[in-house]
ZAPA-467554 format. One line per field, with one value per residue (C-alpha): z negated, y negated, x; residue in one letter. Coordinates in steps of 0.001 Angstrom, whole numbers, padded with zeros to 6 digits. Layout:
pz (Z, ...)
py (Y, ...)
px (X, ...)
res (A, ...)
This chain:
pz (206615, 206558, 204916, 203206, 200181, 199717, 199324, 195970, 192764, 190288, 190214, 189483, 192210, 194610, 194049, 194558, 197839, 199137, 198295, 200165, 203147, 203223, 203125, 205863, 208017, 207884, 207536, 209320, 212049, 209728, 207430, 203966, 201147, 198088, 196871, 197718, 201257, 201539, 200314, 202631, 205621, 204852, 204667, 208004, 209598, 208110, 209570, 213015, 213118, 212073, 214550, 217443, 215953, 215018, 212575, 211127, 207551, 206746, 205831, 207894, 205141, 201536, 199693, 196770, 198984, 201304, 198462, 196067, 197534, 197198, 193677, 192768, 194224, 192591, 189309, 188350, 189890, 190055, 192922, 195137, 194258, 190616, 188697, 185934, 186276, 185281, 188178, 190556, 189277, 189874, 193474, 194120, 192414, 194816, 197761, 196594, 196420, 199926, 201335, 199554, 201019, 204540, 205597, 208953, 211303, 211023, 212492, 210404, 210114, 208740, 206241, 204967, 204504, 202862, 201166, 199889, 201331, 203394, 205818, 203389, 203224, 201424, 200052, 199466, 196559, 194644, 195887, 196639, 198638, 201678, 199511, 197119, 194285, 192536, 194640, 191688, 190476, 188771, 191994, 191893, 188365, 189411, 192147, 189706, 186994, 189476, 190497, 186852, 186162, 189197, 189581, 193264, 195181, 197938, 198846, 197418, 196400, 197101, 194671, 195960, 192967, 192405, 189293, 189486, 189261, 186137, 183326, 182857, 186382, 186095, 182912, 184827, 187510, 184933, 183221, 186535, 187035, 183423, 183855, 186492, 189519, 191624, 192525, 192869, 194599, 193902, 196776, 196444, 197711, 198656, 200539, 202440, 203497, 204575, 206592, 208452, 209276, 210409, 212839, 214124, 215653, 218146, 219588, 223383, 223637, 220572, 218786, 215703, 212266, 211699, 208282, 207148, 208387, 206818, 203369, 204034, 204845, 203999, 203883, 206834, 205307, 202374, 203842, 205559, 205579, 208611, 210146, 209084, 210648, 213778, 216509, 215898, 215285, 212669, 213724, 212269, 212441, 216003, 217925, 218860, 215758, 216128, 218482, 220385, 222084, 224888, 226708, 223623, 223176, 226787, 226454, 223432, 225077, 228270, 226183, 224335, 221096, 221197, 220465, 222390, 222570, 218901, 216260, 218462, 216758, 217386, 215930)
py (072405, 069451, 070278, 068359, 070556, 069040, 065324, 065155, 066115, 065749, 069161, 067809, 065179, 067706, 070062, 067204, 066149, 069723, 069980, 066723, 067946, 071205, 069392, 066941, 069817, 071558, 068769, 067840, 070377, 073221, 073459, 071983, 074477, 072222, 068692, 067381, 068695, 067020, 063600, 063682, 064715, 061918, 059401, 060488, 060283, 056831, 055598, 057013, 055511, 052079, 052210, 052219, 050402, 046784, 046499, 049589, 048963, 051716, 055231, 057560, 060145, 060541, 060564, 062779, 065330, 065624, 066129, 068171, 071651, 070961, 069595, 072887, 074856, 072806, 071596, 074113, 077375, 076358, 078814, 076426, 073252, 073565, 070324, 068686, 066178, 063480, 064533, 064236, 060724, 059785, 061033, 058719, 055862, 056384, 056380, 053099, 051527, 052733, 051312, 048006, 047611, 048620, 045172, 043977, 041129, 038363, 034954, 031855, 031238, 034732, 034363, 031108, 032656, 035866, 034924, 037947, 040464, 043498, 044891, 045343, 049132, 050707, 054235, 055854, 058242, 059744, 060354, 063708, 066654, 067942, 070501, 067816, 068604, 065977, 064962, 063561, 065754, 065598, 064279, 061362, 060642, 060872, 058267, 055892, 056436, 055715, 052480, 051371, 052309, 050851, 047811, 047123, 045178, 047775, 050143, 048920, 051495, 052030, 054225, 055925, 055788, 058486, 059446, 062952, 061572, 062660, 060140, 060598, 059355, 056504, 055405, 055189, 053123, 050620, 050526, 049632, 046810, 045662, 045484, 042798, 044756, 043654, 047241, 049737, 048143, 050231, 051378, 053245, 056772, 057546, 054279, 054753, 058270, 057099, 054269, 056720, 058910, 055933, 054537, 058014, 058129, 055414, 057059, 057269, 060072, 062192, 060736, 059565, 061104, 064585, 065259, 066875, 063968, 061435, 062835, 062436, 058729, 056504, 052732, 050657, 047833, 046419, 046591, 049450, 053260, 054852, 058258, 060366, 063282, 063981, 063881, 060608, 057155, 054573, 051149, 047992, 044284, 044377, 047048, 049855, 049971, 047591, 046014, 048521, 047427, 050002, 047829, 047761, 051510, 052075, 049659, 051514, 054888, 053903, 052517, 055838, 054364, 051126, 047990, 045354, 042632, 042350, 043930, 044660, 048004, 051725, 053008)
px (-068543, -070924, -074216, -076985, -076209, -072744, -073480, -075299, -073510, -076387, -078125, -081608, -081433, -079921, -082845, -085296, -083666, -083674, -087371, -088076, -086050, -087993, -091340, -090353, -089085, -092472, -095009, -097235, -096407, -097413, -100448, -100018, -099554, -099575, -100202, -096724, -097180, -100576, -099441, -096402, -098532, -100964, -098114, -096627, -100082, -100583, -097284, -098040, -101533, -100337, -097470, -099948, -102952, -102358, -105235, -106881, -107822, -110294, -109204, -111389, -111665, -112724, -109412, -110324, -112067, -109048, -106558, -108717, -107927, -104197, -104625, -106269, -103348, -100585, -102102, -104769, -103539, -099855, -099394, -097381, -095481, -096639, -097077, -099075, -101898, -099399, -097160, -100116, -100823, -097178, -097389, -100329, -098478, -095569, -097953, -099482, -096028, -095158, -098394, -097817, -094334, -095386, -096528, -097787, -097017, -099603, -100219, -099605, -103339, -103909, -101059, -102534, -105986, -104705, -101416, -099532, -101986, -101111, -103693, -106599, -106372, -109322, -109805, -113190, -113774, -116684, -120215, -121800, -120528, -122403, -124210, -125455, -123043, -120941, -117928, -115959, -113109, -109719, -108167, -110612, -109423, -105757, -106335, -108033, -105416, -102626, -104335, -104514, -100900, -099160, -101465, -100874, -103487, -103560, -104922, -108194, -110797, -114484, -116408, -119546, -121896, -124491, -126419, -124902, -121369, -119524, -119248, -115487, -114812, -117310, -115555, -112261, -113996, -115214, -111812, -110142, -112619, -112249, -108473, -108981, -107805, -110771, -111648, -113190, -116121, -119214, -121424, -124718, -124108, -127715, -128221, -124953, -125946, -129406, -127848, -125611, -128614, -130691, -128131, -127336, -130820, -129891, -126776, -126976, -124416, -125262, -122268, -124137, -123764, -125140, -126728, -123468, -121356, -123702, -122871, -119132, -119094, -116153, -116229, -115074, -113080, -115046, -118502, -120285, -120183, -118546, -117951, -115008, -113181, -111184, -113829, -115629, -114224, -115066, -116225, -114744, -115445, -114151, -116047, -113691, -111543, -108628, -106137, -104018, -100801, -100382, -097831, -095614, -095972, -094918, -091995, -090593, -091189, -089361, -086481, -086067, -087340, -085321, -087356, -085420, -088092, -089098, -086848, -083797, -083270, -083537, -086805)
res (K, L, S, R, K, N, F, E, T, D, P, A, R, K, E, E, L, L, M, I, A, D, I, C, Q, R, I, P, A, E, P, C, K, G, L, R, D, A, V, Q, A, K, W, F, T, Y, L, M, C, H, A, V, D, R, Y, A, S, G, Y, A, H, K, E, D, K, V, L, W, P, Y, Y, Q, I, S, V, L, E, K, S, F, Q, P, M, T, H, T, D, A, V, E, L, I, E, C, E, R, L, K, I, S, E, H, G, A, G, K, S, R, G, Y, R, E, I, F, P, G, S, N, D, L, F, I, L, T, V, G, G, L, N, Q, D, G, T, D, G, C, N, D, M, T, D, A, I, L, E, A, A, R, N, I, R, T, T, E, P, S, I, V, F, R, W, H, S, K, G, R, L, K, T, K, R, L, V, F, E, C, I, R, D, G, L, G, Y, P, S, I, K, H, D, T, I, G, T, A, Q, M, M, Y, Y, G, R, F, S, Q, N, N, N, G, A, T, P, E, E, A, H, D, W, A, N, V, L, C, M, S, P, G, L, V, G, R, R, K, A, Q, K, T, R, S, E, G, G, G, S, L, F, P, A, K, I, M, E, I, T, L, A, N, G, F, D, W, S, Y, S, N, M, Q, L)
């Protein structure tokens, strides 16, 4: 009988592959239960978004806030997918490698301007929570430690600086910069929140940032704070968020997932 259980002879690797298969069977259709679930769900979402959006560099969420509940479950409580802080750092290192190898098709002019670059992906961490408490946590530290260890150029990192931020995390920020990585860039948390509130006043369809949303801003590319969440979209250098290729999406859909005009392969 053919079974995924019969192909790997090394017990440790076999157990690891079965765990990966279980996660990929459930995620992201089902809610995440632990940190491995959360990182895998985020990776699948990343791939889907960048399959339909040609250029979408900002992450429309605050990375440490999204992953922190699952870090608590897996690292602190060890109630599901138990692991150590070092294991959590390694997960983020793996994610950084996957993002770095993802790549994107670019024109010759773009390649000459940004040789060796990917799509300028940028994570946002730090700052305050909606209730005014410090948003830095052990997950923030894991993200920064992974960046120092794996030393990939992408994703870059934005750190929302606030006087309430804990010194341990700020020290990691400065160590990353000292190591010559070129990030994190440091943005003033209070000014970013105030900017979101100010521009929200001019929305013609009540789609501007609410006070709660203003405290959850994430950077758009390397410059300005933007909205996060599922119901409102970030803005980028090109108004609207990127360059969608609906004709290409339809072509692949009608061909049952076969890309005949570009890669000549089944996707």
